N, C-alpha and C positions, 0 to 999 in steps of 0.2 A: 455347658459347665455351670448351670444354674437354672432356675425356673421351677414352675409348678407343673406336675409333681416331679419328684426326683426319679428319673428313669433307672438310676442305679439301685435305689431302694426298692423300686417296683420289681426289678429283675431278681434281686437276691431273695426278696420275700416270696415271690412267686416260686422260685426254686425250692426254698425251705418248705413252703406249704405243700407243693407237689410231692416232695420227698416224704413228708409226714403222711399225706393221704395214701401214697402208694406203698411205702416201706414201713410206715408206722413211726410213732414218736420215740420208740425205744431202740431205733436202729442207729448204728454208728454214722451212717451217711447223713441222717437227719442232724445229728450232733455237729458234724462238720459244716453242714449247710447253715445252721443257726450261728455258728461261730463266724463263718464267712459273712453272713448278713450283718452281724453286729459290727464287724470291722469296717465293712463298706459304709454302713450308715453312720458310724462314728466319724469316719474320715470325711464323708460328705457334709455333715452338719458341724463337726467340731473343728478339725484341723484346717479344712479349707476355708471355713468362716474366719478363723484367725488370720490366715494368709491374706484374705480379702481386706480385713481391717488394717493390717500392716501395709498393704499396698496403698490404701487411702492416705495413711500417715506419711509414707515415703513420698507420694505425689505432692502433698502439701509442702513438705520440706524442700523438694526439688523446685517447686514453683517459687517459694520464698527466697531460697538461696541463689538461684540462677536466673532470676527474672531478667529477661531481655538479653541473655547471653545465648548465642547460637550453639546448637549442638545438644541442648538440654530440653528440647520441646517434647520429646517422647516420654509418655507416662506409662506406668504399670497398669495392667488390667486390675480393676477393683472388684468386679463381681465374679468370684471364682467358685464359691461353695453354695450350699443350700441352707436355707433357714430350717429350723427344727420342724416347723409346720409343713414345709415342702417335703421333708424326709418322711414324716409321719403320713402324709397324704400318699406318697409313693408306696410306703409299706402297706397301707390299707388297700390301695389299688392292686398291688401284687398279690396279696392274700385273696382278695375277692376274685381276681381273674383266674388264679390257680384253682380256687375252689369251684368256680363255674366250669372251668375247662376239664378238670379231672373227674 
């Protein structure tokens, strides 16, 4: 659910690149694959990164409010999404792999 490079970005960019190479950039399937890639990469770098930051803040609040009280030792996962660099690296890898494979 994080790390370098983003496997999700690699997959959707490889898909879009493969469709572009086989069907052409003026095909409807390519348009859908680009939209899918944009949504997946936005989710990986944008929304999930926000959730990660919120998890960190909530964990700090839990630690401060319930320090020493049993039942509140469990914390939220803080590393959920990808950084923009991880997503860009995944996108580049996916494009390269599709271009080499096709």
